[in-house]
C-alpha positions as CSV (number, residue, x, y, z in Angstrom):
1,M,5.7,17.6,2.1
2,H,2.8,18.9,4.1
3,A,1.1,17.1,7.0
4,G,-0.6,13.8,6.3
5,D,1.4,13.5,3.3
6,V,3.0,9.8,2.7
7,L,6.5,9.1,0.8
8,V,7.5,5.9,-0.1
9,H,10.7,5.2,-0.5
10,N,13.1,1.9,-0.1
11,F,14.3,0.8,3.2
12,T,18.0,1.5,2.3
13,V,17.3,5.2,2.4
14,W,18.0,7.1,5.9
15,H,15.1,8.8,7.0
16,A,13.7,10.6,10.1
17,V,11.0,12.8,11.2
18,A,11.0,15.5,12.9
19,P,9.3,16.0,16.4
20,I,5.8,17.4,16.7
21,V,5.1,20.6,18.5
22,R,1.5,19.8,18.9
23,G,-1.3,17.1,18.0
24,T,-0.9,13.6,17.4
25,R,1.2,12.2,14.9
26,Y,-0.5,8.9,13.1
27,S,1.8,6.9,10.9
28,F,1.1,4.8,8.2
29,V,3.7,2.3,7.8
30,L,4.6,-0.3,4.9
31,F,8.5,-2.3,4.0
32,Y,8.8,-4.0,0.8
33,D,12.2,-5.2,-0.5
34,M,13.0,-4.3,-4.3
35,D,16.5,-5.4,-4.0
36,N,15.9,-8.9,-3.4
37,P,18.1,-10.7,-6.2
38,A,15.4,-14.0,-6.4
39,I,13.0,-11.3,-8.2
40,Q,15.2,-9.2,-10.3
41,G,13.9,-8.7,-13.6
42,D,10.5,-9.5,-12.9
43,F,9.0,-6.0,-12.1
44,D,9.3,-2.5,-12.9
45,E,11.8,-1.1,-10.5
46,N,9.6,1.6,-10.0
47,Y,6.6,0.0,-9.0
48,V,5.5,-0.6,-5.4
49,D,2.4,-2.7,-4.1
50,A,1.2,0.0,-1.5
51,T,-0.5,-0.7,1.6
52,F,-2.4,1.9,4.0
53,Y,-3.6,1.3,7.5
54,H,-4.6,3.4,10.1
55,E,-6.4,3.0,13.6
56,I,-8.2,6.4,13.8
57,T,-11.4,5.3,15.5
58,S,-12.6,8.8,15.9
59,A,-12.7,10.5,12.8
60,T,-13.7,9.7,9.1
61,I,-10.4,9.5,7.2
62,D,-10.2,9.4,3.2
63,L,-6.8,9.0,1.6
64,M,-6.1,10.9,-1.5
65,Y,-3.2,11.1,-4.3
66,V,-1.6,14.4,-4.5
67,E,0.1,15.5,-8.0
68,F,2.2,17.9,-8.0
69,L,2.7,20.1,-11.2
70,V,5.7,21.7,-12.1
71,D,7.1,24.7,-14.4
72,E,9.5,24.1,-16.9
73,N,12.3,24.7,-14.1
74,G,11.4,22.0,-12.1
75,G,9.4,24.2,-9.5
76,R,6.0,23.6,-8.0
77,Y,3.1,26.0,-9.0
78,Q,0.3,23.9,-8.3
79,E,-1.0,21.1,-6.3
80,K,-3.8,18.7,-7.5
81,S,-5.9,16.2,-5.6
82,E,-7.7,13.4,-5.9
83,V,-9.5,10.7,-3.7
84,V,-8.3,7.6,-4.3
85,E,-10.4,5.7,-0.8
86,E,-13.2,7.0,0.7
87,D,-13.9,6.5,4.3
88,M,-11.2,4.6,5.6
89,Q,-12.1,1.8,7.9
90,P,-9.8,1.6,11.0
91,F,-7.8,-1.4,11.1
92,E,-8.3,-2.2,7.5
93,E,-5.8,-2.4,5.1
94,V,-6.3,-0.4,1.8
95,N,-3.9,-1.8,-1.3
96,F,-2.7,0.7,-4.1
97,G,-0.3,0.0,-6.9
98,S,2.1,2.5,-6.6
99,Y,5.4,4.0,-8.1
100,K,8.1,5.7,-6.5
101,G,7.8,9.7,-5.9
102,H,4.3,9.3,-5.8
103,V,2.3,11.2,-3.0
104,F,-0.4,9.9,-0.8
105,R,-2.5,12.6,1.8
106,A,-4.8,10.8,4.9
107,V,-7.4,13.3,5.2
108,E,-9.6,13.8,8.1
109,R,-12.9,14.7,5.6
110,D,-15.0,16.9,8.6
111,S,-12.3,19.1,9.1
112,K,-9.9,18.6,6.1
113,E,-7.0,18.2,8.4
114,V,-4.0,16.4,7.6
């Protein structure tokens, strides 16, 4: 994954982040529970409602969907991306339906930094 990518996973997945050497780390956080027995069978287990949010007031943020094209051996050979939310406003939530394995990237519009 690259700086700015978003990984969607269930809360039961053990995870951590590496320390940053320079700059500032911003986080998008969402919580969901797909293992709730009360709703088993009511949904596609690979589907998730994803909510994105940020508090960066000094930059214009675009949210991108990133697709990695792979060869017949499963190796990545190309990255394709498209803006799915332009000019995300700070302190406002943006909601998307998504699936396990989808990758999103937050990009600062003027500098293209992630």
